[in-house]
Structure formats: C-alpha cells, structure tokens
VEXDREN-2710 file (C-alpha; in Angstrom, 1 decimal):
% VEXDREN-2710
k/r/px/py/pz
1/MET/-0.1/-0.3/-0.1
2/PRO/1.3/3.6/-1.5
3/THR/2.2/5.9/1.9
4/PRO/0.8/9.2/1.8
5/ILE/3.4/11.8/0.6
6/ARG/4.4/15.6/0.4
7/PRO/5.7/16.6/-3.1
8/LYS/8.2/19.4/-2.6
9/LYS/8.0/23.0/-4.2
10/ALA/10.3/24.3/-6.5
11/ASN/11.6/26.1/-2.9
12/GLY/12.4/22.4/-1.9
13/LYS/9.6/23.2/1.1
14/GLU/6.9/20.5/1.7
15/GLN/3.3/20.9/-0.1
16/ASN/0.6/21.0/2.8
17/VAL/-1.6/18.5/0.4
18/TYR/-1.2/15.4/0.8
19/TRP/-0.4/12.9/-2.5
20/ILE/-0.5/9.1/-3.8
21/ARG/2.6/8.3/-5.9
22/LYS/1.9/4.6/-7.0
23/LYS/4.2/3.0/-9.7
24/VAL/2.6/1.7/-12.8
25/PRO/2.5/-2.2/-13.0
26/GLN/5.0/-3.2/-16.4
27/ARG/1.4/-4.7/-17.9
28/TYR/-0.3/-1.5/-17.7
29/ARG/2.5/0.6/-19.3
30/THR/1.5/0.6/-22.8
31/VAL/-2.0/1.7/-22.6
32/VAL/-1.0/4.3/-19.1
33/GLY/2.1/6.2/-20.7
34/LYS/3.7/6.2/-17.6
35/THR/5.9/4.8/-15.2
36/GLU/4.2/6.7/-12.4
37/VAL/1.6/8.6/-11.3
38/TRP/0.7/10.8/-8.8
39/ARG/-2.7/12.1/-7.7
40/SER/-3.9/14.2/-4.9
41/LEU/-5.6/13.5/-1.7
42/ARG/-7.1/16.8/-1.4
43/THR/-6.5/17.2/1.8
44/THR/-3.9/18.3/4.7
45/ASN/-4.4/16.3/7.3
46/ARG/-2.3/12.8/7.8
47/ARG/-5.2/11.0/9.3
48/THR/-7.6/11.9/6.5
49/ALA/-4.7/10.8/4.4
50/ASN/-4.2/7.3/5.2
51/GLN/-8.1/6.7/5.3
52/ARG/-8.5/8.0/1.6
53/ILE/-5.1/6.5/0.1
54/ALA/-6.6/3.0/0.0
55/VAL/-9.7/4.0/-1.8
56/ALA/-7.5/6.2/-4.3
57/SER/-5.0/3.4/-5.2
58/ALA/-7.7/0.9/-5.8
59/GLU/-9.1/3.3/-8.2
60/LEU/-6.0/4.1/-10.0
61/GLU/-5.9/0.2/-10.1
62/SER/-9.6/-0.1/-11.6
63/GLU/-9.0/2.5/-14.0
64/TRP/-5.7/1.2/-15.3
65/ALA/-7.5/-2.0/-15.9
66/ARG/-10.2/-0.2/-17.2
67/LEU/-7.8/1.0/-20.1
68/ALA/-6.2/-2.3/-20.5
69/ARG/-9.9/-3.7/-21.4
70/GLU/-10.7/-1.0/-23.4
71/ALA/-7.4/-1.4/-25.8
72/LYS/-8.1/-4.9/-25.8
73/ARG/-11.6/-4.8/-26.8
74/ASN/-10.7/-2.1/-29.5
75/SER/-8.0/-4.6/-31.1
76/LYS/-10.7/-7.8/-31.0
77/ASP/-13.5/-5.3/-32.3
78/SER/-11.0/-4.2/-35.0
79/PRO/-8.4/-7.0/-35.9
80/ALA/-6.3/-7.0/-39.4
81/LYS/-8.9/-7.7/-42.0
82/ALA/-7.6/-10.7/-44.5
83/ARG/-9.2/-11.0/-48.0
84/LEU/-11.2/-14.0/-49.1
85/THR/-9.0/-16.7/-50.3
86/HIS/-10.2/-19.1/-53.2
87/GLN/-11.7/-21.4/-51.0
88/ASP/-13.7/-18.7/-49.6
89/MET/-15.2/-17.6/-52.3
90/TYR/-16.8/-20.9/-53.0
91/ALA/-17.6/-21.9/-49.5
92/LEU/-19.4/-18.0/-49.9
93/ARG/-21.2/-19.7/-52.8
94/ARG/-22.2/-22.5/-50.6
95/GLU/-23.6/-20.0/-48.0
96/LEU/-25.7/-17.9/-50.6
97/HIS/-27.2/-20.8/-52.1
98/ILE/-28.6/-22.7/-48.8
99/LYS/-29.8/-19.0/-47.9
100/ILE/-31.7/-18.2/-50.9
101/ARG/-33.1/-22.0/-51.1
102/ASP/-34.5/-21.9/-47.1
103/ALA/-36.1/-18.5/-47.7
104/HIS/-38.9/-20.1/-50.2
105/ILE/-38.0/-24.3/-50.2
106/ALA/-40.8/-24.3/-46.8
107/GLU/-43.3/-23.0/-49.3
108/PRO/-42.4/-23.2/-52.7
109/GLY/-45.8/-21.6/-54.1
110/THR/-48.1/-22.3/-57.1
111/ALA/-47.7/-23.6/-60.1
112/LEU/-47.4/-19.8/-61.3
113/SER/-44.5/-19.6/-59.0
114/ALA/-42.8/-22.8/-59.9
115/LEU/-42.7/-21.5/-63.7
116/ARG/-41.1/-18.4/-62.0
117/TRP/-38.1/-20.6/-60.1
118/LEU/-37.4/-22.0/-63.6
119/ALA/-36.9/-19.0/-65.1
120/LEU/-34.7/-17.7/-62.7
121/ALA/-32.9/-20.9/-62.4
122/ALA/-32.5/-20.6/-66.0
123/GLU/-31.5/-17.1/-66.0
124/PRO/-31.5/-15.3/-62.5
125/PHE/-29.7/-11.8/-64.3
126/ASP/-31.2/-10.5/-67.3
127/GLY/-28.1/-9.5/-69.9
128/ASP/-28.9/-6.2/-69.2
129/ASP/-28.4/-6.7/-65.1
130/GLU/-24.5/-6.4/-65.4
131/GLU/-24.4/-3.6/-63.4
132/TYR/-26.8/-5.2/-60.9
133/LEU/-24.5/-8.2/-60.8
134/ASP/-21.3/-6.0/-60.0
135/ARG/-23.3/-4.3/-57.5
136/ASP/-24.6/-7.0/-55.7
137/ALA/-21.0/-9.0/-56.0
138/ARG/-19.2/-5.6/-54.8
139/GLU/-21.6/-5.2/-51.4
140/ILE/-21.0/-9.2/-50.7
141/LEU/-17.3/-9.4/-50.9
142/ALA/-17.3/-6.2/-48.7
143/GLN/-19.8/-7.3/-46.2
144/GLU/-18.1/-10.9/-45.7
145/SER/-14.3/-9.9/-45.9
146/GLY/-14.4/-6.4/-44.4
147/VAL/-12.3/-4.8/-46.6
148/THR/-13.2/-3.1/-50.5
149/PRO/-12.6/-5.8/-53.0
150/THR/-10.4/-5.1/-55.8
151/ASP/-11.7/-5.5/-59.2
152/ALA/-10.4/-9.0/-59.8
153/GLU/-11.3/-10.3/-56.9
154/VAL/-15.4/-9.1/-58.0
155/GLU/-14.7/-10.7/-61.8
156/LYS/-14.1/-13.8/-59.9
157/PHE/-16.6/-13.8/-57.5
158/LYS/-19.6/-12.7/-60.3
159/PRO/-19.6/-16.2/-62.0
160/LEU/-19.8/-18.2/-58.5
161/LEU/-22.7/-15.5/-57.5
162/LEU/-24.6/-16.4/-60.5
163/GLU/-24.1/-20.4/-59.7
164/ALA/-25.5/-19.6/-56.2
165/ARG/-28.8/-18.3/-57.1
166/LYS/-29.6/-20.9/-59.6
167/GLY/-28.7/-23.2/-57.7
168/GLY/-30.7/-21.9/-54.6
169/TYR/-33.9/-21.3/-57.5
170/GLY/-33.2/-24.6/-58.8
171/ASP/-33.9/-25.9/-55.9
172/ILE/-36.9/-24.5/-55.1
173/PHE/-38.6/-25.2/-58.3
174/ARG/-37.6/-29.1/-57.6
175/ALA/-39.6/-28.7/-54.2
176/SER/-42.5/-27.7/-55.6
177/LYS/-42.5/-30.6/-57.6
178/GLY/-42.1/-32.6/-54.6
179/LYS/-38.7/-32.9/-54.6
180/TYR/-36.4/-32.1/-51.3
181/GLY/-33.2/-34.0/-51.9
182/GLU/-29.9/-32.7/-51.5
183/ASN/-28.4/-30.9/-54.4
184/PRO/-25.3/-32.9/-55.2
185/ASP/-23.2/-29.6/-55.9
186/LEU/-23.4/-28.4/-52.2
187/LYS/-21.7/-31.7/-51.0
188/ASP/-18.3/-31.1/-53.6
189/LEU/-18.3/-27.2/-52.0
190/PRO/-16.2/-26.6/-49.3
191/GLN/-15.9/-24.6/-45.8
192/ARG/-14.5/-21.1/-45.1
193/THR/-10.8/-21.3/-44.2
194/LYS/-11.7/-19.3/-41.1
195/PRO/-14.8/-19.4/-38.8
196/LYS/-17.0/-16.6/-40.2
197/VAL/-18.3/-16.2/-36.4
198/ASP/-15.1/-17.8/-34.3
199/PHE/-17.1/-19.1/-31.1
200/LEU/-13.8/-18.5/-28.5
201/GLU/-13.2/-14.7/-29.8
202/ALA/-16.9/-14.1/-29.6
203/PHE/-17.0/-15.1/-26.0
204/GLU/-13.7/-13.2/-25.4
205/LEU/-15.9/-9.9/-26.6
206/TYR/-18.7/-10.9/-24.5
207/CYS/-16.5/-11.1/-21.3
208/ASN/-14.7/-7.7/-22.2
209/GLN/-18.3/-5.8/-21.3
210/ASP/-17.9/-3.6/-18.2
211/ARG/-20.4/-5.5/-16.9
212/ILE/-18.9/-8.9/-17.0
213/LYS/-16.9/-9.1/-13.3
214/GLY/-13.3/-10.0/-13.6
215/HIS/-14.0/-10.1/-17.1
216/LEU/-11.4/-12.3/-18.8
217/GLU/-9.8/-13.6/-15.9
218/GLY/-13.2/-12.8/-13.5
219/PRO/-15.5/-16.2/-12.3
220/THR/-17.9/-16.1/-15.0
221/ALA/-15.1/-16.7/-17.7
222/LYS/-13.3/-19.3/-15.4
223/ARG/-16.6/-21.0/-15.4
224/TRP/-18.1/-20.6/-18.7
225/LYS/-15.0/-21.5/-21.0
226/PRO/-14.3/-24.8/-20.4
227/VAL/-18.3/-24.5/-21.4
228/ILE/-17.6/-23.0/-25.0
229/LYS/-14.6/-25.7/-25.3
230/GLY/-16.8/-28.1/-24.4
231/PHE/-19.3/-27.5/-27.2
232/ILE/-17.0/-27.0/-29.9
233/ASN/-14.6/-30.1/-29.3
234/TRP/-18.6/-31.9/-29.5
235/ILE/-20.1/-30.3/-32.6
236/GLY/-16.4/-30.7/-34.3
237/HIS/-16.2/-26.8/-35.3
238/GLY/-15.6/-23.1/-33.6
239/ASP/-18.3/-21.0/-36.3
240/LEU/-21.0/-20.1/-34.4
241/ALA/-22.5/-18.9/-37.7
242/ARG/-23.3/-22.2/-38.4
243/VAL/-24.9/-23.8/-35.2
244/THR/-28.4/-24.2/-35.7
245/PRO/-31.2/-24.5/-33.0
246/HIS/-31.4/-28.3/-33.7
247/ASP/-27.3/-27.9/-32.7
248/ALA/-28.5/-26.5/-29.3
249/VAL/-31.4/-29.0/-28.9
250/ARG/-29.1/-32.1/-29.8
251/TRP/-26.4/-30.1/-27.3
252/ARG/-29.1/-29.9/-24.4
253/ASP/-30.0/-33.9/-24.8
254/PHE/-26.4/-35.0/-24.9
255/LYS/-26.0/-32.9/-21.5
256/LEU/-28.8/-34.2/-19.9
257/ARG/-27.7/-38.0/-21.1
258/GLN/-24.5/-37.7/-19.1
259/GLY/-26.5/-37.4/-16.1
260/ILE/-26.3/-33.7/-15.3
261/ALA/-28.9/-31.9/-13.1
262/PRO/-31.2/-30.1/-15.4
263/LYS/-31.2/-26.7/-13.8
264/ALA/-26.8/-27.6/-14.6
265/VAL/-27.6/-27.9/-18.1
266/ARG/-30.1/-24.7/-18.2
267/ASP/-27.7/-22.4/-15.8
268/VAL/-24.5/-23.4/-17.2
269/TRP/-24.5/-25.9/-20.3
270/LEU/-27.4/-23.5/-22.2
271/ALA/-26.6/-20.5/-20.8
272/ALA/-23.0/-19.9/-21.6
273/PRO/-23.5/-20.1/-25.4
274/ARG/-26.6/-18.9/-25.2
275/ALA/-25.2/-15.5/-23.4
276/VAL/-22.2/-15.3/-26.4
277/ALA/-25.1/-16.0/-29.0
278/THR/-27.0/-13.2/-27.9
279/HIS/-24.4/-11.0/-27.5
280/MET/-23.0/-11.2/-31.1
281/PHE/-26.6/-11.0/-31.9
282/ASN/-27.2/-7.6/-30.4
283/ALA/-24.4/-6.6/-32.0
284/LEU/-25.0/-7.1/-35.8
285/LYS/-22.5/-10.2/-36.1
286/LEU/-24.7/-13.0/-36.1
287/GLU/-27.9/-13.4/-37.9
288/THR/-30.0/-15.6/-35.7
289/ASN/-29.5/-16.9/-32.4
290/PRO/-29.8/-20.5/-32.6
291/PHE/-30.0/-21.0/-28.6
292/ALA/-33.0/-18.8/-28.2
293/GLY/-36.1/-20.3/-26.6
294/ILE/-34.1/-23.4/-25.9
295/LYS/-35.2/-24.6/-22.8
296/VAL/-35.1/-27.4/-20.3
297/GLU/-38.2/-28.9/-18.6
298/GLY/-38.1/-30.7/-15.2
299/VAL/-36.7/-27.5/-13.6
300/LYS/-38.0/-26.4/-10.6
301/ALA/-37.7/-22.6/-9.8
302/TRP/-37.3/-22.6/-6.2
303/LYS/-37.7/-25.3/-3.7
304/GLU/-39.6/-25.8/-0.2
305/ASP/-36.9/-27.6/1.4
306/ASP/-34.2/-25.8/0.7
307/GLU/-31.7/-26.3/3.4
308/ARG/-28.6/-24.0/2.5
309/GLY/-29.1/-21.6/5.3
310/PHE/-28.0/-22.2/8.9
311/ASP/-30.0/-23.5/10.8
312/PRO/-30.4/-22.2/15.2
313/ASP/-28.3/-24.9/16.2
314/GLN/-25.4/-24.2/13.5
315/ALA/-25.5/-20.1/13.9
316/LEU/-25.2/-20.5/17.4
317/THR/-21.7/-23.0/16.7
318/LEU/-20.4/-20.8/14.2
319/LEU/-21.2/-17.0/16.6
320/SER/-20.0/-19.1/19.8
321/ALA/-16.4/-19.5/17.6
322/THR/-16.0/-16.2/16.7
323/VAL/-15.2/-15.4/20.3
324/ALA/-12.9/-18.5/21.0
325/ILE/-9.0/-17.6/20.9
326/PRO/-7.7/-18.3/17.9
327/SER/-3.9/-19.9/16.6
328/ARG/-1.2/-17.4/17.3
329/LEU/0.0/-18.5/13.6
330/THR/-3.4/-16.7/12.0
331/SER/-2.8/-13.4/11.0
332/ILE/-4.1/-9.9/12.5
333/GLU/-6.6/-9.5/9.8
334/MET/-7.9/-12.8/9.3
335/LYS/-8.6/-13.2/13.6
336/ALA/-10.4/-10.2/12.6
337/ALA/-12.1/-11.6/9.6
338/ARG/-13.3/-14.3/11.7
339/ARG/-14.2/-12.2/14.8
340/TRP/-16.6/-9.6/13.3
341/VAL/-17.5/-11.1/9.2
342/PRO/-19.8/-14.0/10.4
343/TRP/-21.6/-11.3/12.6
344/ILE/-21.7/-9.0/10.2
345/CYS/-23.4/-11.3/7.7
346/ALA/-25.6/-12.6/10.2
347/TYR/-27.1/-8.8/10.5
348/THR/-27.3/-7.5/7.3
349/GLY/-27.5/-10.6/5.1
350/ALA/-25.1/-9.0/2.9
351/ARG/-23.0/-11.2/0.3
352/VAL/-19.6/-12.4/2.1
353/ASN/-17.3/-10.5/-0.6
354/GLU/-19.1/-7.3/0.1
355/ILE/-17.8/-7.6/3.8
356/THR/-14.5/-8.9/3.4
357/SER/-14.0/-5.5/0.9
358/LEU/-14.8/-3.2/3.5
359/LEU/-12.6/-0.1/4.1
360/PRO/-12.6/2.0/7.1
361/SER/-14.2/4.5/5.0
362/ASP/-16.9/2.4/4.1
363/VAL/-18.5/2.6/7.5
364/GLN/-19.4/5.9/8.3
365/GLN/-21.6/7.7/10.5
366/ILE/-24.7/9.5/8.9
367/LEU/-27.5/11.9/10.4
368/GLY/-26.4/10.1/13.5
369/HIS/-26.5/6.5/12.4
370/TRP/-23.4/4.3/12.0
371/CYS/-24.0/2.5/7.9
372/PHE/-22.0/0.3/5.7
373/VAL/-21.7/2.3/2.7
374/LEU/-21.3/-0.5/0.2
375/ARG/-18.9/0.6/-2.9
376/PRO/-20.6/-0.2/-6.4
377/GLU/-17.7/-2.4/-7.4
378/VAL/-17.7/-5.1/-4.7
379/THR/-22.3/-5.1/-5.2
380/LYS/-23.6/-7.7/-7.3
381/SER/-25.5/-4.9/-8.9
382/LYS/-23.1/-2.6/-9.6
383/ARG/-24.6/0.0/-7.5
384/PRO/-23.9/1.4/-3.9
385/ARG/-26.2/0.5/-1.0
386/CYS/-26.1/1.8/2.6
387/VAL/-26.9/-0.8/5.1
388/PRO/-27.4/0.6/9.1
389/VAL/-24.7/-0.9/11.6
390/HIS/-27.0/-3.1/13.5
391/LYS/-26.6/-2.2/18.1
392/HIS/-25.6/-5.4/18.8
393/LEU/-22.5/-5.2/16.6
394/ILE/-22.0/-2.2/18.1
395/ALA/-22.0/-3.4/21.7
396/GLN/-19.7/-6.2/21.3
397/GLY/-17.1/-3.2/20.2
398/PHE/-16.8/-3.3/16.7
399/LEU/-16.6/0.2/16.1
400/LYS/-13.3/-0.1/18.5
401/TYR/-11.7/-2.1/15.8
402/LEU/-13.0/0.0/13.3
403/GLU/-10.7/3.1/14.8
404/GLU/-7.9/0.7/14.9
405/ARG/-8.0/0.1/11.5
406/ARG/-8.9/3.7/10.1
407/ARG/-5.7/5.2/12.6
408/ILE/-3.3/2.4/10.7
409/GLY/-5.1/3.4/6.9
410/LYS/-5.5/-0.2/6.1
411/PRO/-8.9/-2.3/5.0
412/LEU/-10.5/-3.8/7.7
413/PHE/-10.3/-7.4/7.0
414/TYR/-6.9/-7.9/4.7
415/ASP/-3.1/-5.9/5.0
416/PRO/-2.6/-5.2/1.0
417/ALA/1.3/-5.4/1.8
418/ARG/0.8/-9.2/2.7
419/ALA/-0.6/-9.0/-1.5
420/ARG/1.5/-11.8/-3.6
421/GLY/0.9/-9.7/-6.8
422/GLY/-2.3/-12.2/-7.8
423/LYS/-4.7/-11.6/-10.5
424/ASN/-6.8/-8.3/-10.0
425/ALA/-9.9/-11.3/-10.9
426/ASN/-8.4/-12.8/-7.7
427/PRO/-8.3/-10.1/-4.8
428/GLN/-7.7/-10.4/-1.2
429/TRP/-10.4/-9.8/0.0
430/GLN/-11.8/-12.4/-2.3
431/LYS/-9.5/-15.2/-0.7
432/VAL/-10.4/-14.0/2.7
433/ALA/-13.9/-15.0/1.9
434/GLU/-12.9/-18.6/0.9
435/ARG/-10.2/-19.0/4.1
436/LEU/-13.5/-18.1/6.2
437/GLY/-15.3/-21.2/4.3
438/GLU/-12.3/-23.4/4.7
439/TRP/-12.6/-22.7/8.7
440/VAL/-16.4/-23.3/9.0
441/HIS/-16.3/-26.5/6.8
442/LYS/-13.2/-28.0/8.1
443/SER/-12.4/-26.6/12.3
444/LEU/-16.4/-26.5/12.6
445/LYS/-17.8/-29.3/10.6
446/VAL/-20.3/-27.7/9.3
447/THR/-20.3/-29.3/5.8
448/ASP/-24.4/-29.4/4.4
449/VAL/-24.5/-25.5/4.4
450/GLN/-23.0/-23.2/1.9
451/PRO/-20.2/-21.6/4.8
452/ASN/-20.8/-17.8/4.0
453/HIS/-24.1/-17.8/1.8
454/GLY/-26.0/-19.7/4.4
455/TRP/-26.0/-16.3/6.7
456/ARG/-28.1/-14.8/3.5
457/HIS/-30.9/-17.8/3.6
458/LEU/-31.2/-17.7/7.9
459/TRP/-31.2/-14.0/7.5
460/ARG/-34.8/-13.7/5.1
461/GLU/-36.2/-16.5/7.3
462/ILE/-35.6/-14.3/10.4
463/VAL/-37.0/-11.5/8.7
464/ARG/-40.0/-13.1/7.7
465/GLY/-41.1/-13.2/11.0
466/THR/-40.6/-9.6/12.0
467/ARG/-42.5/-6.5/11.2
468/MET/-39.7/-5.5/8.6
469/LYS/-40.7/-4.2/5.3
470/PRO/-39.8/-6.5/2.5
471/GLU/-39.3/-4.0/0.2
472/LEU/-36.3/-2.6/2.5
473/CYS/-35.2/-6.2/3.5
474/ASP/-34.5/-6.7/-0.4
475/TYR/-32.3/-3.2/-0.6
476/MET/-30.4/-3.9/2.6
477/CYS/-29.3/-7.2/1.7
478/GLY/-28.7/-6.7/-1.9
479/HIS/-31.5/-8.1/-3.9
480/GLU/-33.2/-7.3/-7.0
481/GLY/-37.0/-6.5/-5.4
482/LYS/-40.0/-7.6/-7.2
483/SER/-42.4/-5.1/-5.9
484/GLY/-43.1/-3.1/-9.0
485/THR/-41.8/-0.4/-10.4
486/GLY/-43.2/1.8/-7.4
487/ALA/-40.6/0.6/-5.2
488/ARG/-37.7/2.4/-7.1
489/TYR/-39.4/5.5/-6.6
490/GLY/-37.8/7.4/-4.4
491/LYS/-34.3/7.6/-2.3
492/ARG/-34.2/5.0/1.1
493/LYS/-33.6/7.2/4.0
494/VAL/-30.7/5.8/6.3
495/SER/-33.0/7.1/9.5
496/VAL/-35.9/4.9/7.5
497/LEU/-33.2/1.9/7.0
498/ALA/-32.2/2.0/10.7
499/LYS/-35.9/2.0/11.7
500/GLU/-36.3/-1.7/10.3
501/MET/-32.9/-2.3/11.6
502/ALA/-33.9/-1.7/14.9
503/LEU/-36.4/-4.5/14.7
504/PHE/-33.9/-7.6/13.2
505/PRO/-34.0/-9.6/16.5
506/LEU/-30.2/-10.0/18.5
507/PHE/-28.5/-13.8/18.4
508/LYS/-28.6/-15.0/21.8
509/VAL/-24.9/-16.4/22.4
510/PRO/-24.0/-17.4/26.0
511/ALA/-20.3/-17.4/24.7
512/LEU/-20.2/-13.9/24.7
513/SER/-21.1/-13.5/28.4
514/ARG/-18.1/-15.9/29.5
515/PRO/-14.4/-15.4/28.8
516/PRO/-12.6/-16.7/25.6
517/ALA/-12.8/-20.3/25.3
518/PRO/-8.9/-21.7/25.1
519/LEU/-7.6/-22.5/22.2
520/LYS/-7.6/-26.9/22.0
521/ARG/-5.7/-27.9/18.5
522/VAL/-6.3/-31.3/17.8
523/ARG/-4.3/-33.4/15.3
524/ARG/-5.9/-35.0/12.7
525/THR/-5.2/-38.8/11.8
526/ARG/-4.5/-39.4/8.7
527/ALA/-7.7/-41.2/8.0
528/GLN/-9.6/-37.9/8.8
529/MET/-7.3/-35.9/6.9
530/ALA/-8.4/-38.3/3.6
531/SER/-11.7/-38.4/4.8
532/ASP/-12.2/-34.6/4.9
533/ASP/-10.1/-34.4/2.2
534/ALA/-12.9/-36.3/0.0
535/ALA/-15.7/-34.6/1.3
536/GLN/-14.3/-31.6/0.0
537/MET/-13.9/-32.9/-3.3
538/THR/-17.9/-33.7/-3.3
539/ARG/-18.8/-30.1/-2.7
540/ARG/-17.1/-28.7/-5.5
541/PRO/-19.3/-28.5/-8.5
542/ALA/-18.3/-30.5/-12.0
543/ARG/-15.8/-28.5/-14.0
544/ALA/-15.1/-31.5/-16.1
545/VAL/-15.6/-31.1/-19.6
546/SER/-16.7/-34.1/-21.2
END
C-alpha cells in the first residue's frame, strides 16, 4: 500500500496537501503511458490521507484495468481483415445457395410460382443486369471480408454468385414438384478457411464487457470457458454462425443423457453459449441466435426444502466460535475476519465479499446512524448500498476495531502489504472469504450448508417473522426486489433503514458473556485428513468437460 506523501515545491519546501504516488505495473504501462502516477488526496490532514489513500490506490488500479480492457476490446473489434481466399469464395457460394433455398423451400408456392423459379434458375440476371450483378458482388464481398474488394476479386466472384442463385432457385423449383433431395453440387463445395464468427473470439468479446465481473480473468470466464470449449469439441467446429437450433437441442439432450442435473444444464451448459450468441446477435454479427428459446423441462425455480441456510444450532455454533481464542499463527486480519465477518453477515444478510472488502471509509456515521456504505464495484448489482450497523455489533465493540484500522489506514479484513501479486480477478478480500469458508467446513464441521452464503438464507428466514418491510429488506441484503416499478421510486432514507434494522432480533450467544474459550488444537489422523479431502472434493461443483 502506498504511503501519503507531500511533494516538494520549487523552493524545496513540502506542500501542505498529501498526494499518492503509485508505480504503474509493467502490464499497464503501454496503455497508461507512464511509469508512475501522482494524484492529490485533497487533504492536509495525515489521518484523512491515510483513510483516502486505500480508495485512491484501488481507483487507480481499476482505471488502469479499464484502459487495458478497452485497448484489448478495440484490438478485437478491429482486427486486421484478411481477403477472402479461393476456398472462401466457393464456401460463400455454398452459403448463398443455402440462404436463397431456405428462404422459400418450405412454401414454394403455386404452379405459376414454380414457373417463375424455373425462369430464375435458368437466368437469374438478364443480359442488361450486368451492372446489378457487379454491384451485388461488390456488396457481398465487402460485407463478408470487411475490406473493399478489388476488381479482379469481383470478376472472379460474379460467376460464383450466378451459380449460387441458379442452384438456390433450382432447388425451390424442384421442391414445388415435391422433390426435396439434397443438391449434389453442395457436397463438393468447401467450408471457409476461417470461421465466419469464431466462437472463442466471440466469448472473449462477451467477457470484455464492463458489466462482466473480472472480465477474462473473472468467475464468469473461468466457469464458462470450459463449457464453450466443450461445445466446440462436441460439434466439431468453432463457427458460431454455423450452429443451428437443432444443434442447440442436441447439445441440451446430450448433457442431460450424461446425467447432469437439469438445472445445471439450464444455468451453465445452455446459458454460456446462449449469452455469447445473444451478445453477437445484438452486435449485428450474427443473423439469428440458435440458442434462443431452448428450454430445459423439469427445473424447479425454488424448492420448499431448501437447506442452504444455517439452522439455529449451526448459527449458534458459528457465532460462539467467533469469540474463541485463535491460533497464534493466524494473522491479525484473519483473526478479525473470523471475529466480525460472520456477525456482520448475520445482521445484514450481505454477501461475504461485500463485507471482506470493507475499507474504514466504508463505515460512516450518517445523520447519527452508523452505516456500511457498500461500494458499487463490490456489489453484485453494481450499485452502491447503505446498510445500518446493527446495535448488537456496536455493543460488542466493532467500532473500536474500526477505529484501530482507520488509524493505521488499512482495510478491515486484509492487509495489502501481504499481497502476493495475484490477478485482479482474485483480490485479497475474495481469498479472505474463501479461507473463512474453509474454516467453517474444516474446523467447525459444518458441511451441509454453503459456509458464507448460508447467512443470507438465515437472515431472510428471520425477517419473515418480523414487521420489517419486504421492500427495504430486499434493498438492505442486495436482492433485486419484485415489488413493482414503484419500489424503485424515491430514496431510502437512512433514518427509515435504521428503524427497520432495529426490528431485527438479537442473536443470543452465551459465549459472549463468558471468558474466551482456550484454543484446543486437535491433530487429525491420516484417515481423517483423507476423509476431509474427499468430502471437500464432493462439495466442489463438477467442472470437467466431457
């Protein structure tokens, strides 16, 4: 973490205002254009500067990452266009033949229409239409290659365009007589040397959108890239433009036959290619979305016996463990995370990453009420959120710990100085959340519930037994409410939110009133370690691509 500094003036004296001086990582220097960046913290107070420098450092990192993404996206959107090869032109003839045929073959029309198709098959252009043929050939070549075609390329493609139209109209005429057999000419025509819409490139374009968390290094890309590669291996090519709705249905049925749960097929194996195809369709790079409208039957939106939330006994066990004496080898930040994060999640229903990423400046006193002000970059909806601090947290001394971290200018539950140079998609606060989950699973033996997310389910279960307003509960825990358009009108005043939070009952934990339990370190046997490792593997979602 950089240290606030006061630059020197021309006369050698220090300025009054504190600044941040941050070195630009090697991977960003090309897009930033500098080796280091200076930015004013806009304060003359050392304490305030220590509070602001963590936020300023994170903002600079975010800005550099955005510049790098934009540069990569521009290079993807404007690649060096290659001219169509000899094989590509014949492949284009095949595509045009099929496009003309499929437009009318289902309903070729009356006998009069059949004569028209026959005439077009014999002579798609009159002798006086040479100008139109030249114009059409130029437009098609420019659209398919992305560059202006040469006169030689146009002359070479014009007879192929004629043959494509003759073949397509001929197929329609034969269909009017009830003959739907495959045209033998199509069997000899090749596929393109390069996919028309490369599936993996389309996936990268999709992930590089600002709304996708972590972009190519984020959780969406990590989870969906094996799915896209698996689909490409299964279908035998990587051209998204060649995929049909029939292929999408066969892919769905193939994954179901493998024994994959219908919900996983819907939310992962179909969702990934559908999202990429939708993005390319909206960008006008795909004529149709072959995955649109393909559903998976037998998927329940919600189960009555959902057991992902903690039961009262599990909640009591976890909250009691937070006040136990941890190992001396545990870092200060991890001790604090074990002490406070479960309690904060239990009283706010917030996602664990929203809490482990907290900075001292994110806990503010607004109109006399202490609140967690969650930044948009850490919330799932990308919108800021204000959640009052429950009075029981204040009574336990949370504000005292907050003041300690504010004084040294470090985040609440991690130390940037301990960073090991990981990727932006795997920030420190995310690793803190993962280690908390491992602590719950391994040390406390709670294995049938998601170790961090279980608090959200318990929070919603508890508020249903109170007089708290559903609309405000949706807002405080970060759920997209379905209370209608009116629920989005107007601001949620802090005083109103604090009044609602006061209705949330206290967790009664006897361990809070007793001396901390001494650390009891029990060494596991080899059999126990093997059993725990096997249990951990079964909890991990299946990520192997068949």
